[in-house]
Structures are given as C-alpha cells and as structure tokens.
C-alpha positions in Angstrom: 0.0 0.0 0.0 2.9 2.3 0.8 4.5 1.6 -2.5 1.3 2.4 -4.3 1.0 5.7 -2.5 4.6 6.5 -3.5 3.8 5.6 -7.1 0.7 7.9 -7.1 2.7 10.8 -5.7 5.5 10.3 -8.3 2.9 10.1 -11.1 1.2 13.3 -9.9 4.6 15.0 -9.8 5.4 14.0 -13.4 1.9 15.3 -14.5 2.6 18.6 -12.8 5.9 19.0 -14.6 4.4 18.0 -18.0 1.5 20.4 -17.4 4.0 23.2 -16.7 6.0 22.5 -19.8 2.8 22.5 -22.0 1.7 25.8 -20.4 5.0 27.4 -21.2 4.7 26.2 -24.8 1.2 27.5 -25.1 2.3 30.9 -23.8 5.1 31.0 -26.4 7.9 30.7 -23.7 10.8 28.7 -24.9 12.3 26.1 -22.6 15.5 27.3 -20.9 18.6 25.3 -21.3 20.8 24.3 -18.4 22.9 27.2 -16.9 22.0 29.5 -19.7 21.5 32.5 -17.3 24.6 32.2 -15.1 25.3 36.0 -15.2 27.5 36.6 -12.3 29.8 38.6 -14.6 28.9 40.5 -17.7 31.3 41.7 -20.4 31.3 44.2 -23.2 31.1 42.2 -26.4 32.8 42.6 -29.7 32.0 41.0 -33.1 33.8 37.7 -33.3 33.4 36.7 -36.9 33.5 38.6 -40.3 32.3 37.2 -43.6 33.5 39.3 -46.5 31.8 39.4 -49.9 32.2 41.3 -53.2 30.2 44.4 -52.1 30.5 44.4 -48.3 30.8 42.3 -45.2 28.7 40.7 -42.5 30.0 40.7 -38.9 28.6 38.4 -36.2 28.6 38.2 -32.4 29.0 34.7 -31.0 25.4 33.7 -30.2 26.8 30.9 -28.0 28.2 33.5 -25.6 26.5 33.0 -22.2 25.0 36.5 -22.2 23.5 36.3 -25.7 22.5 32.7 -25.0 20.6 33.8 -21.9 18.9 36.6 -23.8 18.0 34.2 -26.6 19.2 36.5 -29.4 21.8 36.7 -32.1 23.3 40.0 -33.3 25.0 40.9 -36.6 26.3 44.0 -38.4 25.8 44.4 -42.1 28.0 46.7 -44.2 26.9 47.2 -47.9 29.3 49.2 -50.1 28.0 51.8 -52.6 26.0 50.0 -55.3 26.0 46.8 -53.3 23.0 44.4 -53.1 22.2 42.2 -50.1 20.7 39.2 -51.8 17.2 37.8 -50.8 17.4 36.0 -47.5 14.9 34.9 -44.8 15.1 33.7 -41.3 12.9 31.6 -39.0 13.1 34.1 -36.2 11.8 37.7 -36.0 14.4 40.3 -37.0 14.7 44.0 -36.0 17.4 46.3 -37.4 18.6 49.8 -37.1 20.3 51.8 -39.9 23.4 53.2 -38.4 24.7 54.9 -41.5 23.8 55.5 -45.2 20.6 55.1 -47.3 19.2 52.6 -49.7 16.0 50.8 -50.7 14.7 47.5 -49.4 11.9 45.1 -50.1 10.3 42.2 -48.4 8.2 39.4 -49.7 5.1 38.3 -47.8 3.6 35.1 -49.3 0.1 35.6 -50.6 0.3 39.4 -50.8 -0.4 41.2 -54.0 2.3 42.7 -56.2 1.2 46.3 -55.8 4.2 48.0 -57.4 4.0 47.9 -61.2 6.0 49.4 -64.0 3.5 50.6 -66.6 6.1 52.2 -68.9 8.3 50.1 -71.2 12.0 50.4 -70.8 14.3 52.1 -73.3 14.4 50.4 -76.6 10.9 49.1 -76.4 8.2 50.8 -78.5 4.9 51.6 -76.8 2.4 48.9 -77.1 4.8 46.3 -78.4 4.1 43.0 -76.5 6.1 39.9 -76.3 6.7 38.1 -79.6 8.6 34.9 -79.3 8.9 31.5 -80.9 5.4 30.2 -80.8 4.4 26.7 -81.7 1.8 27.0 -84.5 -0.8 25.3 -82.3 -4.5 26.0 -83.0 -6.2 28.5 -80.7 -9.8 29.4 -80.4 -11.6 30.9 -83.4 -8.9 29.5 -85.7 -6.3 31.8 -84.3 -2.9 30.1 -84.1 0.0 30.8 -81.7 2.1 33.4 -83.4 5.9 33.3 -83.0 7.8 35.3 -85.4 4.8 37.5 -86.0 4.8 41.0 -87.4 5.5 44.0 -85.3 2.7 44.8 -82.9 1.1 41.3 -83.0 1.0 39.6 -79.6 1.6 36.0 -78.7 -1.8 34.5 -79.0 -3.1 31.3 -77.4 -6.2 30.0 -75.8 -7.7 33.2 -74.6 -11.3 34.2 -74.8 -12.9 35.1 -78.1 -11.0 37.9 -79.7 -8.6 38.2 -76.8 -5.0 37.0 -77.3 -3.2 35.2 -74.5 -0.6 37.5 -73.2 1.0 35.5 -70.4 0.5 35.4 -66.6 0.2 39.1 -66.1 -2.8 40.9 -64.8 -5.7 41.8 -67.2 -4.5 44.0 -70.0 -0.8 43.8 -69.0 1.1 41.5 -71.3 4.4 39.9 -70.4 7.0 41.5 -72.6 10.3 39.9 -73.7 12.3 39.7 -76.9 10.8 41.8 -79.7 11.8 42.0 -83.3 14.9 43.9 -84.3 16.5 43.0 -81.0 14.3 45.5 -79.0 14.1 44.8 -75.3 11.1 45.5 -73.0 9.9 44.3 -69.6 7.0 45.3 -67.5 7.8 44.5 -63.8 5.5 43.7 -61.0 6.6 43.2 -57.4 5.8 43.7 -53.8 6.4 46.9 -51.9 9.8 48.6 -52.1 10.7 51.2 -49.5 13.4 53.8 -48.9 15.6 53.3 -45.8 17.9 55.8 -44.3 20.0 56.6 -41.2 17.8 56.3 -38.1 15.3 53.8 -39.4 14.2 50.9 -37.3 13.1 48.0 -39.6 11.1 44.9 -38.5 11.1 41.7 -40.6 8.6 38.9 -39.8 9.8 35.2 -39.8 9.9 33.6 -43.3 9.7 36.9 -45.2 12.5 37.1 -47.7 14.0 40.5 -47.9 16.7 42.4 -49.8 18.6 45.7 -49.5 20.3 47.9 -52.1 22.7 50.7 -51.3 21.7 53.8 -53.3 23.9 56.3 -51.3 27.4 57.5 -51.7 28.7 55.9 -48.5 28.6 52.4 -47.0 25.2 51.3 -45.7 25.7 50.0 -42.1 22.8 48.1 -40.4 22.9 46.5 -37.0 20.4 43.6 -36.6 19.0 41.4 -33.9 17.4 38.0 -34.3 15.1 36.8 -31.5 16.0 33.1 -31.8 14.1 32.4 -28.5 10.9 33.8 -30.0 7.9 31.4 -30.0 7.7 31.7 -33.8 11.1 30.0 -34.2 10.2 26.3 -34.1 13.8 25.2 -34.5 16.7 25.2 -32.0 18.4 28.3 -30.6 20.9 28.6 -33.5 20.4 31.4 -36.0 19.9 29.9 -39.5 20.2 31.9 -42.7 18.1 30.8 -45.7 19.5 32.2 -48.9 17.4 32.4 -52.1 20.4 33.6 -54.1 24.2 33.7 -53.7 26.4 31.5 -51.5 28.7 31.8 -48.5 31.9 29.8 -48.8 32.9 30.7 -45.3 29.9 29.2 -43.5 27.2 30.7 -41.4 26.9 32.1 -38.0 29.3 31.1 -35.3 29.5 27.6 -34.1 31.2 24.4 -35.4 27.9 23.0 -36.7 27.5 25.8 -39.3 31.0 26.3 -40.6 30.5 24.3 -43.8 30.0 26.1 -47.0 26.5 27.4 -47.6 24.8 27.5 -51.0 21.4 29.1 -51.8 18.3 27.0 -51.4 17.6 26.7 -55.2 21.0 25.1 -55.8 20.0 22.0 -53.8 17.3 21.0 -56.3 17.8 18.8 -59.3 18.4 21.2 -62.3 15.8 19.5 -64.4 13.2 19.7 -61.7 14.0 23.4 -61.1 13.8 24.1 -64.9 10.3 22.5 -65.0 9.2 24.5 -62.0 10.4 27.8 -63.3 9.5 27.1 -67.0 13.0 27.9 -68.2 15.7 26.3 -70.3 18.2 24.8 -67.9 21.0 25.5 -70.4 20.5 29.2 -70.5 21.3 31.9 -67.9 20.9 35.6 -67.8 23.5 38.2 -66.9 22.1 41.5 -65.6 23.8 44.6 -66.9 23.3 48.3 -66.5 21.8 50.2 -63.5 19.8 48.6 -60.7 16.2 49.5 -61.5 13.0 48.6 -59.5 9.6 50.3 -59.2 9.8 52.5 -56.2 8.1 55.7 -54.9 9.9 59.0 -54.6 12.2 59.4 -51.6 10.1 60.4 -48.6 10.5 63.8 -47.1 12.0 64.4 -43.7 9.7 64.1 -40.7 7.2 62.0 -42.8 6.6 59.7 -39.9 5.9 62.6 -37.6 3.3 64.0 -40.1 1.8 60.5 -40.3 1.2 60.5 -36.6 0.3 64.2 -36.2 -1.5 65.2 -39.4 -3.0 68.3 -37.7 0.2 69.4 -36.2 -0.7 68.3 -32.7 0.2 65.0 -31.1 -2.6 62.5 -31.1 -3.1 59.0 -29.8 -2.6 56.6 -32.7 -5.8 55.1 -33.9 -6.1 51.7 -35.6 -7.7 52.2 -39.0 -8.3 48.6 -39.9 -5.8 48.7 -42.8 -2.5 49.4 -41.1 -2.6 46.1 -39.2 -3.0 43.9 -42.3 0.1 41.9 -42.9 0.4 43.0 -46.5 0.1 46.7 -46.0 1.5 47.4 -42.5 4.6 49.6 -42.2 7.8 47.8 -41.5 10.0 50.8 -40.4 10.0 53.9 -38.4 12.7 56.6 -38.2 13.7 57.4 -34.6 16.8 59.6 -35.1 14.8 62.8 -35.7 14.9 65.1 -32.6 11.3 66.1 -33.3 10.4 62.5 -32.7 12.0 62.3 -29.3 10.1 61.1 -26.3 12.5 62.7 -23.8 14.3 65.8 -24.9 16.6 68.2 -22.9 18.7 70.6 -25.0 21.6 70.6 -22.6 21.6 66.8 -21.8 20.3 64.8 -24.8 17.3 62.9 -26.0 15.7 59.4 -25.9 13.3 58.0 -28.5 11.4 54.7 -28.3 9.5 52.7 -30.9 7.1 50.0 -29.9 3.9 48.3 -31.1 1.9 51.5 -30.4 3.9 53.5 -33.0 4.9 50.6 -35.3 2.1 47.9 -35.2 4.2 45.2 -36.8 6.3 45.0 -33.6 3.3 43.5 -31.9 3.7 40.5 -34.3 7.5 40.1 -33.9 7.4 41.0 -30.2 10.4 43.3 -30.3 11.0 47.1 -29.7 13.8 49.6 -29.8 15.1 52.7 -28.1 17.5 55.3 -29.5 19.5 57.5 -27.2 22.0 60.4 -27.5 23.4 62.1 -24.4 26.0 64.8 -24.1 29.4 64.6 -22.4 28.1 65.9 -19.1 25.0 63.8 -18.9 23.9 60.5 -17.4 20.9 58.2 -17.8 19.3 57.7 -14.3 19.5 54.2 -12.8 16.7 52.0 -14.1 15.8 48.4 -15.0 13.7 46.7 -17.6 10.5 45.3 -16.2 9.5 42.8 -18.9 12.4 42.5 -21.4 16.1 41.8 -22.0 18.0 44.7 -23.5 20.8 44.6 -26.0 22.6 48.0 -26.0 24.8 48.7 -29.0 27.0 51.8 -29.1 26.8 53.7 -32.4 29.1 56.6 -31.4 31.2 58.0 -28.5 31.9 56.2 -25.3 30.4 55.8 -21.9 30.7 54.1 -18.6 28.1 51.5 -17.9 27.4 49.8 -14.6 25.1 46.8 -14.2 23.9 45.4 -10.9 22.3 41.9 -10.5 19.6 40.5 -8.3 22.1 39.9 -5.5 23.2 43.5 -5.4 26.5 42.7 -7.0 28.1 44.9 -9.6 28.5 42.5 -12.5 29.7 45.1 -15.1 31.6 48.4 -14.7 33.3 49.1 -18.0 33.8 51.6 -20.8 31.7 51.0 -23.9 32.6 52.5 -27.2 31.5 52.5 -30.9 30.9 49.0 -32.3 30.5 47.3 -28.9 27.4 45.9 -27.2 26.2 45.1 -23.8 23.5 42.6 -22.8 21.4 43.9 -19.9 19.2 41.0 -18.5 15.6 41.6 -17.4 15.5 43.1 -13.9 19.2 44.0 -13.8 19.6 47.7 -12.8 22.0 49.8 -14.8 23.3 53.4 -15.2 25.0 55.1 -18.2 27.4 58.0 -17.9 28.8 59.7 -21.0 32.6 60.2 -21.2 34.0 63.1 -23.2 31.9 63.6 -26.3 28.3 62.6 -27.0 27.4 59.0 -26.4 25.0 57.4 -28.9 23.3 54.0 -28.7 20.5 51.8 -30.0 18.8 49.3 -27.7 16.8 46.3 -28.9 14.4 44.9 -26.4 12.7 41.5 -26.4 9.2 42.7 -25.8 6.8 44.6 -28.1 6.0 47.1 -25.3 9.1 47.0 -23.1 8.7 48.9 -19.8 11.3 50.4 -17.5 11.3 51.4 -13.9 13.7 54.1 -12.7 15.5 54.0 -9.3 15.9 57.8 -9.1 14.0 60.8 -10.3 10.4 62.1 -10.3 8.8 58.9 -11.6 11.1 56.5 -9.7 10.2 53.8 -7.2 11.9 55.8 -4.4 9.7 58.8 -5.2 6.6 56.6 -4.8 7.6 55.3 -1.4 6.5 57.0 1.8 9.2 58.9 3.7 8.9 56.6 6.7 9.6 53.6 4.5 12.7 55.2 3.0 13.9 56.4 6.4 13.6 52.9 8.1 14.7 50.9 5.1 18.0 52.8 4.8 18.3 53.7 8.5 18.7 57.4 7.8 17.1 60.5 9.4 13.8 61.7 8.0 15.4 64.8 6.5 17.9 62.8 4.6 15.1 60.5 3.3 13.4 63.7 2.1 16.5 64.6 0.0 16.7 61.2 -1.5 13.0 61.3 -2.5 12.7 64.9 -3.8 16.2 66.2 -4.8 16.2 64.7 -8.3 13.5 66.3 -10.4 14.4 64.8 -13.8 12.7 61.6 -15.0 15.3 60.1 -17.4 18.4 62.2 -18.0 20.4 64.4 -15.5 23.8 66.0 -15.1 26.6 63.7 -14.1 28.0 65.6 -11.1 29.1 64.7 -7.6 26.6 64.0 -4.9 26.8 63.5 -1.1 29.3 60.7 -0.8 28.8 60.1 2.9 25.0 59.8 2.5 25.4 57.4 -0.4 27.8 55.2 1.7 25.2 55.1 4.5 22.5 53.9 2.1 24.7 51.2 0.6 25.7 49.9 4.0 22.1 49.8 5.1 
C-alpha cells in the first residue's frame, strides 16, 4: 500500500511537470537550457566573426556566448558598399534592425500578398504597345487563331484566350508579359511587392519567413545592426540562427558555431536542375547576366519628418488610432525613423534625448514581439539608474563612449566598463544599470525582447523611491527623515540628468544599510 501511494505521488509530480511545460509552450515561452543564465559577470562584447563578400561584409557576435544565449538573441552588423545588393534572404526568427549609416532601398516578400508595385512604362528600346513576340508553336487556338511566334510588329503571342482576346502571359488583365521583340528590341514590365526607402535612423522589422533584400543607393557604405530573436515562439527550430538564402552563396559558412562552418549555398542550388527548370519554366542550359543600373519600381524618396506627419496630421500630437488597414500583414509599415529630434520622447537641449518605438507606434512590432530605443546624451549627462521590467535589453554603441554599470539581483556589480562604438552590452531583465557619458556625446540603439518594453527608474520624479512614503525610506536605509526627504525629492528629472558629484557620505550610509 505504501509503494502504491509513493507511485501515485510520483505520477502526480510528473503530470505537474508536464503540465507546466505544456503551459510554457502554449504561452510561447521557450524552454530554458541548463545554466543559460549564469550571469555573475557581464562583459562588453565585440563582433567575433567577419564574412566578406564582393560588395561588403557581415559581422557576427558569437550567439553561444552565455550573455547572448541567456537573452535568446543573435546579433549581426551588415555593411553594404556603394552600389551593393544584399541578396534575398529569410530567417525563421523575427528580426529587428537599425540603420546606423547610409541610405538605400529595401523590399520584403510576404507570401500571398499582391504585387502592388507595377512598371507601366516600357524600358528604353521598347516601343509603346509592343508586346512579347517569341517563338510560338503554331498550335491551333480558339476561333482558328494560331499561336504566333515570329509575328509582325505589334502582334502579340496568341493562345487559348477568350474570343478575340489573345493570350498575353500570366500578367494581370491587360498587362502582357514582354520579352524579346523583333529587331532586338528589349522591353519588360515588372510587378513586385512593396519597395521602401531606408535611411539613417530607421528601425526595420522583418517577420519570420519573409524574404528581404537591401540595395545601397547612397554615396557611402550602408551600415545596419540587426538582432534575431531566436528564442521567440515563432522560431520552431533550435536556438541557432539559420540563414536561408534564395540567391548567392557563402563559402565561409554561417553564424558562429562548429555546426555551421560548412560552405553554404542558396536553397535553389539544392534541387535537381531538371526539376528546377520544370518548376520555373526555363531552359536549364541558359542563364541571364544582368547589366546596367539597378532599377526597380519605387516611390519618390520620402521627405523628412514624414513619420511625424503621419502620426500628427493636424500638427498636434494625437493618440494613434487603428484604421483597420494598417494592421493587415500585407500593408503594414515595416520601419520607423527614430533619429529625428522632433520624434523624441524625452528631450533636454543641454543633456540629450531618448526615443522609443514599440507596437503603439509601429504595429508590426506586436507581431514580432520586439521594440527599440534610440539615445543620445552629451558629455556631461547620465541616464538615471533603471531596470527593464519585462524584457532583456541589448545595447549597441553607435558613437562616442560611456561608462556602464550593471547590478544583478544579489546587489553585485556585474559590469563596470567603458563601452565604445561598435561594442554591445547585454542587460538582462530586472538588472539595474546606469549610463554615464565620457567626453563627447554617447549614442546608442537598444533592442528589447518585448513589443512594449517597460522600465522602472530608481531615481527621479517617476522612480520607485519617489513613490515610497518617507517613513519607508527612512527605516529601510536607517537614515534620518530629513535625509530621506532629500533622496526622495532632490532629483526632479525623469530620465536624464547632469553627471555631477553627490553627497558621498549619505550614499555610503544607504549602501551599508
């Protein structure tokens, strides 16, 4: 009987564990691996691997580093030279990027969405109204109209269309596919999904499985820092970042880690050539070399402050209203510029500014469950001590240098180092930190693993200390009531303040308490 009771208790315990695991999965919480978050000491991280190509390079941080492994993210920096093209690629994890430098155009492909960008004008060398005339087969169409191959100028390729309407390919109604015309004239009417301009200061969100490409249209290298949320519930694979290329190859291998150091080809190269030729309806023996300028259908370059006008059309700030169209996956905006001072959430002319973007300002972030914060502080400024309530933070320095201190749940200082351009720091959820600029301006971009990341400050007008009663502060730190009043009310700022000396003796008493 005793053994039976023990068996029942053990069975009940197993069921509780399984139920907890299933609950975590239903909530989209990935299972933690052993010792992933042993964060007794934090380090300032540098890129560990560089993959060079013909028109730029891609730099990676080791995603197996304990800090990045705990945060469940992978970080990379893309540099595209002038006229360079980042070939179509997709990931199984949500991706958020920040344009550090330069400008260009980008496009993403969302399966099932319409090709809303169309070129209605024939290219140079193609006469208006001259459709594709190729090598037809002489097969009989309706109403006795044969397929026409080497037809006369102006006659389309005709097939089994409706009465009196020639077959003009797979284009939309009234838009024929155009190819090789007579007398060697070339023409092509293109149709594709949305193409957008990107520039310095843009935050860009990419959904899992959406192939995207980027082309540098500027006169300087296009530099983009990106974060993959590999612990996101939408990634059904392991916690290794995987690159799925639709074109090009990588002889040096993929992200860090011994399992991905083999040469990588694009996905199409893995199919049998004959099968691929049948699927694409092409001659496997032929290939095409693209020459001339890079041309795609795109709108004019947007004006400055467009995003601000979008949110405040009447000139006054308003609460964003859902319009039923913005939230559709095909039409939603994928980027928002947060480098404009007029866009700042916190702004002090003599200290700096802080700007955030979340799902309230960029709805696609609700789907990828990520957000970002851009900050610039002057040489005499500091960011008041704070912690992230519901997200891990990956802080990347885009300019200048600063001293960053991080304190863990045991009250231990786990990081106290200088951070400079090109370096990053992982700040785990709940860990308090403070940033002090050194010398010139300090600039950074922070990616956070929550669509609506929230912070709580430890000093200032909106801090936890300000919300406590004086008696609580006085007894908690064993200090006189008057000193408690100074702690509570002396700092009037909410986010940024001057980095100047305080009362050292009082601070020591608080720390000892």
